[in-house]
N, C-alpha and C positions, 0 to 999 in steps of 0.2 A: 838542447840548443834553444832558444827560438830567435828568425830571421825574423827581420822587416826588413820589408821588400824599401826601398828608398821616394819618397815621392817624387816624378817628373816634374821638370820646375814649368809653371804657365809661361804658353808663348806670350809674350806684350801688345801684337795683336796675331789674329786670326777669326776664321770663316765654318762659323758652324749651321748646320739647319737644322731647321726645326716646324714640323708638320709644313712640310713645303716649303718655307720663309727662310731665303738667306740671311742666317747674323753676324754679319761683323764683331768679333767684340777688340775690344781695345783696353788693356791695364796703365791703369794709374800709380799714384801717389797719392788713391784719396781713400774717405771712410765710409761713403756711399756707395751703392750701384745705380747706376741713373739711365733706363731707359728709352730710348728717345725714336719717332716713325720721321723719317726725313720725305721730302719732294725734293721729284716731284716722283720719283717711281715707288712712294711708299715705301723704302731701307729699312733694315734694321738697325742700331747698333748701339751699344749699349758696351757703357763705359765702368770697367769692375773695378776696385781693390787689386792692388800688387798678386796676394795668395791667393783673390775667387777661385775655382775651381772649374774649370767649361762645363762642368755638371752642376755647376750648382749655378752659373746663369745659364744651363739651358732649362731650369726646372722652374727658373722668376719668368721669363720667356713665356715657357707652358701657363704658367701663371693669369699671366694678363692676354693671352691671345685673342679673348673677347675687346678686350681695348685697344687695342695691337689692327686685328681685321677694319675696327670700327673705325681706325684712324685711317686706315691705306681705302676704305672708299670716297674717308669726305675725302683726300687727299685725290684722288683718283677722277674726282666731281665739278673738280674748278677746272674753272677754263685755263686750257694752255696759254702763257703771256706772249704776246705779238709781238716779234721783233720790230728793235730799235730801229729806225736806221736816221732822224737826228734830224726832221725834216718837218717842215710847215705843219700842222695842222696835227701832228700825233700829241696824245697827252700823258703831263707831268702831271705828279703830285705834288704839294705843298705844303706841309699839316695837312693833309687829309682833304686838301679843297683838288677838284681838280684843273688843270688847267691846261691849254691852248700854247702849246709853241708855235714862235713867227721866228722863221730863220730872216736875218736882215742881211744881208749881206753886204760891208761895205771894206772900205780900207782903215786902219786904226788896229787900238789895240780887241779883244775879247773879250766877249763880256755878258750879262747874262743883267737886263733892266726885267723885273715883274713891274705890270700897270693893272690889274686887276684881278682878271683869271687866265691875261695874260702871262706868259716867258717870254720875251725878245730875248734870240739868242744874235749877236750882233758877231758876224765871222767873215771873213774872210772869202772871196771866193773858189779858193783848189783847197778849201779848210778839212780837210779826213774826218770822215764820222768819228774815230776815236780820240782827236780832238777835240770836236766838238763836242762831245759826252764829258771830256774830261775841264773842262770850261762852263758846265750845267754841276759837274760834280763836285768842281770848282767854287760854285757857287752855294748850292745847299749846304757844304764844309761851313762854307761862312751864315749863312743866314744860322745853324745850331747853334754854332761859336755865341754868337750874340746871345741867343737864348736862356745859356747851359748856367753863367754867371745867377745872373739873379734867380734861378732854377736853386741852385745848388744856395747860392745867399735866405732864402727863405726858408729853407729845411734843414738848416746848420742849426740853428737855436732850437725848431721846433723835436728832433731830434735827440738833442745832445754831442751830436760826432763833426768833422770835423774832415770836411775833404782836403788830404794834402797836394792830393793833380790829377789831371782828368784831360780827359783825349776821345779823340774822335779817330773811326778807323771800318773801314767795310771786314765785317764780321760774314761767314757764311750759313755760322748755325745760332747764333748769339744775337743777344740784342743789346747785351752790356754784361759787363765782368768784372769782377773785384779783384785786386792785391789788397786782403785785409793790415799785411802788414808794412804795407809804406800807406793806405790810405788811400790806393790809384783806383781810380773809376775810369775802363774803356765805355763809351755810348758807341752803337752801330750807325752807320751815317742814312740809314736808309728810314731811321726813325723820322729826319727831317722831312719825309711823304706822307708819316702817319700822323693822327689828330696828335693835338698838344697834350692829347690827358694821355696817349702811352708818351710820349716821353719823360715825360713829368712822372710815369707808372715806375720805365724802369730805370728813371734816376733812384727816385727811391727805394724799388727794387733793392738797389747796388747799396743802397747810404746803406739797407736795415745790416746787412754782412759786414757791414763795424759792428752792429750790437749783437749780431746773432751770423754763425760763416755757414751751417746748416738750415736746408729747407725742414725745419719739423716745425713740432706747434710754437713754439716759443718763438720762431721766424713769422710763420702767419699772425700771433697775437698783434706779435708790431706790425705787422700788417696793415690787422687789422684797426688796430691805434690807427696810425699816422691816413691810411687813407681807406674808410670805410666800405669805399665801390670800389677796390682795387681788381677782382675779379669782371669785374664787365671790358677794363685794359684789355686785362694778358687773356680774355677769348675774344678778343678781334685783333689780338697779335700770333695765335695759336689757326683765324684763320685764314692770317698773309700769311703762309709761313716762309722761310727763307729758302734760300738752293740751298742746296745738301752741300755734303762735303766732295 
């Protein structure tokens, strides 16, 4: 009689160590494996299909060790972000341009007014830091919401797709995401601080997913067709990573 050992069910989330590197494995209902290195510590996270074993993930990490080490060195060389205190003189970015924050204390409604390279933040004297930051975030959100409809109208007829719904939200690890079945796109609020070419690149990237689900050769061919220089914007965003999870 032949005996077959029952396979142990893979855990949805676990931690393994590969060559002294802590690797977090998160299993999802996806087709392909995705490996990422996150700032600021350079920790490694692998999103894997539900059926993939720890051993397969381990071998994948080993195959990409040189790339992982390179990414960790790059992240370690980046300057540490300065703590945001929302006071006059701070530097804040809008569409890739450095702007000086000017805090103006007054009675009345809170608002932000852009004056050339100054961002004037009007607040009451007793306004806490968190509230000041939320007023600036609300202004950022309004700006990106004003920019996106025109960009979507520009690209829909070119690409032959339709965006049924879009939204802006803060995301820790993604610049954008797409719900293909619903034709819904989310973009990261942080994109309003990058050059507008980066905003357009992420939008087109997510719209291409309405034509091709996976990041395969077909996907890259679409990107080359619509945005021949898309890799330039991709490198800019890679050099300014988002916060880790």
